VOGU-3710 file (C-alpha; in Angstrom, 3 decimals, decimal comma):
1> xxxxxxxxxx> 16,531/-5,323/-39,020  16,898/-8,124/-36,507  20,432/-8,873/-35,333  21,909/-12,179/-36,400  22,577/-15,011/-34,001  26,032/-15,419/-32,532  27,864/-18,719/-32,588  29,842/-18,759/-29,321  28,441/-20,293/-26,157  29,466/-17,306/-24,029
11> xxxxxxxxxx> 29,114/-14,337/-26,367  27,778/-11,111/-24,942  27,344/-8,615/-27,713  31,094/-8,052/-28,059  32,761/-7,149/-31,323  36,412/-8,018/-31,977  37,866/-4,865/-30,398  35,638/-5,222/-27,347  36,568/-8,872/-26,932  40,278/-7,991/-27,002
21> xxxxxxxxxx> 39,647/-5,261/-24,452  37,816/-7,734/-22,259  40,772/-10,117/-22,276  43,334/-7,337/-21,740  41,135/-5,363/-19,326  41,579/-2,263/-21,481  38,944/0,399/-22,199  36,446/-0,575/-24,861  36,760/1,729/-27,873  33,478/3,154/-29,221
31> xxxxxxxxxx> 32,323/1,597/-32,475  32,727/3,679/-35,595  29,480/5,259/-36,836  27,836/3,785/-39,879  28,195/5,714/-43,138  25,956/8,763/-43,037  25,294/8,308/-39,334  26,538/10,667/-36,651  25,858/8,403/-33,696  22,801/7,988/-31,510
41> xxxxxxxxxx> 21,008/11,042/-30,206  21,463/12,135/-26,657  18,518/11,226/-24,379  15,795/13,814/-24,771  16,737/14,766/-28,341  14,258/13,686/-30,976  15,814/15,076/-34,127  19,341/14,796/-35,450  22,196/12,799/-33,959  24,973/15,370/-33,663
51> xxxxxxxxxx> 27,437/13,472/-31,486  28,013/10,123/-29,883  26,667/9,943/-26,367  27,375/7,703/-23,444  24,772/4,998/-22,973  22,619/5,172/-19,839  23,776/3,081/-16,862  21,564/0,040/-16,317  20,033/1,032/-12,968  19,428/4,573/-14,156
61> xxxxxxxxxx> 17,657/3,258/-17,268  15,284/1,206/-15,119  14,625/4,215/-12,907  13,851/6,393/-15,932  11,350/3,822/-17,210  9,627/3,716/-13,833  9,543/7,508/-13,492  8,127/8,118/-16,948  5,223/5,807/-16,176  4,438/7,709/-12,986
71> xxxxxxxxxx> 4,810/11,129/-14,579  2,335/10,520/-17,402  -1,384/11,357/-17,402  -3,303/9,621/-14,652  -5,148/6,617/-16,044  -8,817/6,386/-15,038  -9,517/3,520/-12,609  -12,217/1,036/-13,573  -14,663/-1,054/-11,557  -14,616/-4,781/-12,272
81> xxxxxxxxxx> -16,291/-7,869/-10,881  -14,112/-9,814/-8,500  -12,885/-12,510/-10,873  -12,288/-10,029/-13,695  -10,005/-8,004/-11,401  -7,609/-10,906/-10,859  -4,027/-9,856/-11,616  -4,762/-6,106/-11,667  -3,729/-3,570/-9,039  -6,085/-1,935/-6,561
91> xxxxxxxxxx> -6,608/1,698/-7,512  -7,866/2,539/-4,023  -7,274/1,040/-0,576  -9,436/-1,963/0,286  -11,436/-1,036/3,380  -13,738/-3,366/5,267  -17,442/-2,885/4,543  -18,364/-5,019/7,561  -16,926/-6,436/10,754  -15,104/-9,744/10,254
101> xxxxxxxxxx> -16,543/-11,911/11,556  -19,809/-10,021/11,594  -21,033/-11,924/14,680  -19,542/-14,165/17,359  -18,950/-17,553/15,734  -17,766/-20,967/16,767  -14,230/-21,784/15,660  -14,751/-25,546/16,132  -17,322/-28,296/16,046  -18,332/-29,113/19,596
111> xxxxxxxxxx> -20,631/-27,667/22,256  -21,485/-24,094/23,207  -21,493/-24,072/27,012  -22,608/-21,558/29,651  -21,149/-21,391/33,147  -19,303/-24,250/34,866  -19,964/-27,890/33,965  -21,179/-30,486/33,794  -23,889/-29,191/31,470  -27,315/-30,359/30,434
121> xxxxxxxxxx> -27,349/-30,728/26,631  -30,183/-29,157/24,662  -32,011/-31,357/22,198  -31,671/-28,732/19,450  -28,206/-28,075/18,020  -26,833/-24,850/16,522  -25,927/-24,966/12,830  -24,358/-22,392/10,559  -27,019/-20,328/8,838  -29,702/-17,719/9,474
131> xxxxxxxxxx> -31,560/-19,435/12,325  -31,632/-17,743/15,744  -31,363/-19,592/19,026  -32,393/-18,798/22,569  -29,643/-17,689/24,972  -27,949/-20,363/27,055  -28,452/-20,459/30,807  -25,763/-21,460/33,299  -25,251/-25,211/33,281  -26,609/-25,586/29,733
141> xxxxxxxxxx> -24,869/-26,709/26,513  -25,861/-27,013/22,880  -24,229/-28,853/20,005  -22,656/-26,299/17,628  -21,028/-26,423/14,178  -17,964/-24,540/13,003  -18,964/-21,083/11,727  -22,330/-21,051/13,504  -23,421/-17,995/15,488  -22,921/-18,752/19,171
151> xxxxxxxxxx> -26,045/-18,324/21,323  -26,124/-15,333/23,632  -24,520/-15,823/27,073  -22,211/-18,585/25,787  -19,091/-18,870/27,981  -16,933/-20,971/25,633  -16,971/-23,630/22,971  -15,843/-27,085/24,042  -14,343/-29,060/21,183  -15,890/-32,400/20,347
161> xxxxxxxxxx> -12,708/-34,275/21,284  -12,533/-32,456/24,633  -15,977/-33,510/25,901  -17,909/-36,647/26,865  -21,673/-37,071/27,108  -23,346/-39,354/29,648  -27,140/-39,547/30,031  -27,618/-36,257/28,182  -25,031/-34,498/30,313  -21,761/-33,103/29,008
171> xxxxxxxxxx> -18,511/-33,510/30,939  -15,303/-31,616/30,051  -12,160/-33,704/29,664  -9,940/-30,649/30,281  -10,240/-27,173/31,753  -12,580/-24,753/30,026  -11,295/-21,197/29,574  -13,896/-18,448/29,007  -13,938/-17,395/25,349  -12,052/-20,434/24,079
181> xxxxxxxxxx> -12,717/-21,410/20,450  -15,033/-18,453/19,907  -14,188/-15,990/17,143  -15,545/-12,716/18,512  -17,192/-10,196/16,230  -14,597/-7,919/14,625  -11,656/-10,167/15,558  -10,121/-9,782/12,074  -11,289/-6,255/11,288  -13,895/-3,614/12,031
191> xxxxxxxxxx> -16,002/-1,780/9,474  -13,840/0,898/7,835  -10,511/-0,728/8,690  -7,919/-0,470/5,908  -7,206/-4,019/4,809  -4,836/-3,476/1,864  -3,212/-0,383/0,322  -3,740/0,892/-3,207  -1,327/-0,760/-5,613  -1,787/-4,235/-4,160
201> xxxxxxxxxx> -1,958/-6,873/-6,882  -5,277/-8,707/-6,828  -4,395/-12,325/-6,121  -6,843/-15,185/-5,437  -6,367/-14,514/-1,712  -7,201/-10,823/-2,206  -10,394/-11,846/-4,009  -11,359/-14,007/-1,048  -10,681/-11,211/1,436  -12,635/-8,715/-0,659
211> xxxxxxxxxx> -15,623/-11,040/-0,858  -15,516/-11,710/2,890  -15,314/-7,954/3,530  -18,488/-7,342/1,511  -17,283/-6,443/-2,006  -19,002/-7,445/-5,254  -16,594/-5,427/-7,437  -13,182/-3,800/-7,083  -11,764/-0,496/-8,308  -8,555/-1,296/-10,147
221> xxxxxxxxxx> -5,996/0,288/-12,453  -6,717/-0,797/-16,037  -4,200/-2,915/-17,870  -1,919/-0,882/-20,147  -2,539/-1,800/-23,781  0,576/-3,072/-25,534  1,212/-3,735/-29,220  4,200/-5,684/-30,543  5,805/-4,729/-33,851  8,137/-7,462/-35,123
231> xxxxxxxxxx> 10,697/-6,075/-37,555  13,008/-7,939/-39,930  12,735/-9,315/-43,472  14,692/-12,406/-42,467  12,054/-13,800/-40,089  9,943/-16,912/-40,650  6,742/-17,675/-38,762  6,801/-21,425/-39,402  9,026/-24,229/-40,610  12,768/-24,665/-40,429
241> xxxxxxxxxx> 15,330/-21,901/-41,025  16,680/-21,935/-44,553  18,408/-19,754/-47,143  19,453/-17,051/-44,677  15,988/-16,916/-43,062  15,508/-17,596/-39,344  12,516/-18,287/-37,151  10,928/-15,418/-35,281  11,348/-16,302/-31,596  10,129/-13,005/-30,149
251> xxxxxxxxxx> 6,673/-12,913/-31,709  5,632/-16,098/-29,879  7,499/-15,233/-26,653  6,647/-11,612/-25,910  2,826/-11,617/-25,639  2,663/-14,028/-22,700  5,539/-12,271/-20,991  3,846/-8,900/-21,348  0,583/-10,292/-19,983  2,500/-11,587/-16,971
261> xxxxxxxxxx> 3,724/-8,020/-16,454  0,136/-6,762/-16,375  -0,361/-5,649/-19,976  -3,200/-6,342/-22,375  -1,602/-7,329/-25,675  -3,786/-5,921/-28,438  -1,821/-7,107/-31,497  1,369/-8,710/-32,771  2,217/-7,249/-36,179  5,047/-8,386/-38,458
271> xxxxxxxxxx> 6,275/-5,481/-40,573  9,586/-6,591/-42,034  12,225/-3,921/-42,676  9,806/-1,333/-44,036  10,206/2,262/-42,864  6,796/3,409/-44,109  5,020/0,410/-42,583  6,707/1,133/-39,252  5,708/4,812/-39,418  2,077/3,905/-40,144
281> xxxxxxxxxx> 2,005/1,297/-37,383  3,379/3,695/-34,782  1,160/6,633/-35,728  -2,023/4,578/-36,179  -1,729/2,501/-33,000  -3,890/3,266/-29,977  -1,787/1,138/-27,608  -0,324/2,732/-24,492  3,009/1,012/-25,163  4,510/-0,074/-28,471
291> xxxxxxxxxx> 7,313/-2,631/-28,423  9,500/-3,052/-31,472  11,910/-5,948/-31,976  15,115/-5,212/-33,862  15,952/-2,133/-35,887  17,373/-0,127/-32,968  20,946/0,109/-34,293  22,187/2,530/-36,957  22,330/0,340/-40,060  20,678/1,116/-43,409
301> xxxxxxxxxx> 17,694/-1,127/-42,586  17,307/-0,078/-38,956  14,300/2,232/-39,073  13,355/2,801/-35,431  15,491/5,910/-34,812  14,537/7,603/-38,098  10,865/6,917/-37,398  11,117/8,439/-33,926  12,822/11,536/-35,326  10,170/11,813/-38,027
311> xxxxxxxxxx> 7,293/11,870/-35,546  9,036/14,154/-33,043  9,344/11,590/-30,273  11,428/12,277/-27,167  14,217/9,757/-26,564  14,349/9,065/-22,838  16,862/6,219/-23,038  19,007/5,595/-26,112  21,332/2,714/-25,377  22,008/1,115/-21,994
321> xxxxxxxxxx> 25,249/0,006/-20,381  24,169/-3,638/-20,222  25,100/-6,860/-22,021  23,339/-8,331/-23,791  20,946/-5,745/-25,149  22,800/-2,430/-25,076  21,048/-0,959/-28,228  17,652/-0,863/-26,448  15,735/2,421/-26,228  12,747/4,099/-24,612
331> xxxxxxxxxx> 10,871/6,978/-26,240  7,855/9,089/-25,335  5,617/9,908/-28,279  4,003/13,322/-28,627  0,597/12,018/-27,529  2,037/10,643/-24,270  2,299/7,025/-25,372  5,581/5,135/-25,104  7,727/3,018/-27,390  10,240/0,474/-26,147
341> xxxxxxxxxx> 12,761/-0,582/-28,769  14,072/-4,075/-28,059  17,162/-5,475/-29,774  16,496/-8,242/-32,273  18,634/-10,969/-30,698  16,380/-13,024/-28,384  18,274/-12,849/-25,082  19,174/-9,234/-25,801  15,447/-8,565/-26,232  14,759/-10,229/-22,868
351> xxxxxxxxxx> 17,347/-7,895/-21,354  15,504/-4,913/-22,847  12,192/-6,295/-21,652  13,364/-6,534/-18,036  15,341/-3,292/-18,131  12,813/-0,920/-19,739  9,464/-2,591/-20,454  8,925/-4,188/-17,049  9,301/-1,036/-14,905  7,317/0,972/-17,472
361> xxxxxxxxxx> 4,425/-1,498/-17,542  4,444/-1,932/-13,785  4,146/1,811/-13,378  1,339/2,129/-15,913  -0,516/-0,770/-14,280  0,071/0,704/-10,788  1,683/-2,550/-9,732  4,336/-2,500/-6,989  7,972/-2,875/-7,945  9,468/-5,814/-6,033
371> xxxxxxxxxx> 12,399/-4,940/-3,839  15,850/-6,187/-4,763  16,593/-9,792/-3,916  20,084/-11,169/-3,816  21,845/-14,441/-3,132  25,519/-15,428/-3,097  26,678/-16,900/-6,386  27,856/-20,490/-6,321  30,281/-19,849/-9,164  32,249/-16,898/-10,472
381> xxxxxxxxxx> 30,694/-15,073/-13,438  32,749/-13,278/-16,064  31,787/-9,638/-16,516  32,062/-6,944/-19,140  34,781/-4,370/-18,402  32,372/-1,437/-18,193  28,779/-2,668/-18,516  26,362/-4,626/-16,348  25,663/-8,175/-17,495  22,359/-10,044/-17,092
391> xxxxxxxxxx> 23,052/-13,769/-16,881  20,450/-16,585/-16,689  20,817/-18,641/-13,510  19,168/-21,591/-11,838  18,616/-21,541/-8,085  20,123/-24,325/-6,029  20,402/-24,842/-2,293  23,768/-23,135/-2,190  22,828/-20,181/-4,385  22,425/-19,173/-8,046
401> xxxxxxxxxx> 24,333/-21,160/-10,663  25,014/-19,391/-13,995  23,855/-21,183/-17,116  26,203/-21,777/-20,013  24,032/-20,648/-22,908  23,890/-16,917/-22,246  24,874/-15,327/-25,547  22,672/-12,536/-26,944  21,097/-14,769/-29,604  20,456/-17,725/-27,280
411> xxxxxxxxxx> 17,251/-18,725/-25,507  18,421/-22,114/-24,230  19,711/-20,600/-21,001  16,738/-18,367/-20,207  14,316/-21,222/-21,001  15,871/-23,241/-18,174  16,435/-20,300/-15,829  14,784/-19,339/-12,569  16,088/-15,760/-12,681  18,617/-13,407/-14,229
421> xxxxxxxxxx> 21,632/-12,453/-12,136  22,772/-8,844/-12,303  26,551/-9,021/-12,715  28,424/-5,735/-12,151  31,153/-4,482/-14,479  34,272/-6,588/-14,080  32,380/-9,718/-13,050  31,496/-11,378/-9,759  33,371/-13,929/-7,688  31,945/-17,105/-6,184
431> xxxxxxxxxx> 30,196/-16,262/-2,921  29,529/-12,661/-3,928  25,900/-11,651/-3,546  24,178/-10,947/-6,854  20,864/-9,185/-7,357  18,309/-11,471/-9,020  15,560/-10,482/-11,444  12,649/-12,877/-11,100  10,900/-14,472/-14,062  7,075/-14,560/-14,049
441> xxxxxxxxxx> 6,847/-18,329/-14,465  9,719/-19,345/-12,197  8,947/-21,633/-9,267  12,527/-22,207/-8,192  12,497/-19,769/-5,701  13,045/-16,089/-5,158  10,496/-13,924/-3,430  8,801/-11,633/-5,889  8,963/-13,931/-8,929  5,197/-13,735/-9,279
451> x> 4,644/-10,088/-8,449
//
């Protein structure tokens, strides 16, 4: 069952008791279990929920997601044509199949010259291409194009703007240094040199380097297959909200986000609040990762936990100390696949996506995890007494600025954001450095947004 939208402009998954604790800076009391429920299972327990456990700290949850991806069965690399490999990760180091350049070439348009000047200019010029040319003799020059193979015994290349011709003789307008404007064979690399390590994301520049180094195809880690299961009887796929029904925001949002994280989205299925439909979808799927939206709490129509117990799944993370999004979970199914349970509120789901799904998918796709990036906050940010907060921010010259619309049910803030700021328990003051989580589409500015 998808959680309902909040109404405040600065809500963060707090109930009344938690909100009072936040104001008074008192410990947050644990919520009472639902009737018939004994609290969430401890991580690693698949059946039964004997006692309430402490949710996993935010950084530890991310580390668990990354580790479980690395500890699973090794996925078989695949060979793909250059353009098809774009966005995937190299499964093996990229080594040069040839010297670059593979022969001495001219770095400029001008003249290839031999010995001291002035030089007699040959009638025949040297163009880029397969033609061969006789060696130069001292006192001789030949017109040459950028990228052309320099004739044997060439001393240097004189740029067009640095020379003057008079009666078929070339005069230098400045000193000529031996080797100038010649790219010698192997200047960039030699055959067998390691150009890039395994795990490098194949960008357009990597494609260009691979082609120059002699590759027609690349060995890459395959994209993990992801399937999205949208839960909730109250969700509409079109039209305006009415009669207690709301629009599904996650079904349209998640596929593109998952593709940006390196996944191949195989299906988006809307199941409603149907326990049997969820069980069939989970057991019948062949996706590497299943993502559910909503249904991760302990209410009578929240079927994710019962389904995981029914199929004997191992709960690796069951609740995270983060706001919004604390009811998120990560489970390993018996066949080695994974399920990420996202909360139903939109921004809470984004929190679960960045906390659990991103490191899991990066690991499965063999993509590097960007290092932490931080900037001093321009404004103070209110925190939760005990949990990490993820707050949408825009990047300005003086640092990140928190956005107002950051409640768990709100997308207005994240739609305008450049990143999410990681706010520690208790909050952060103006000028305090905050870690930033990049967004795949953001152009505002932190290194690693597109990795």
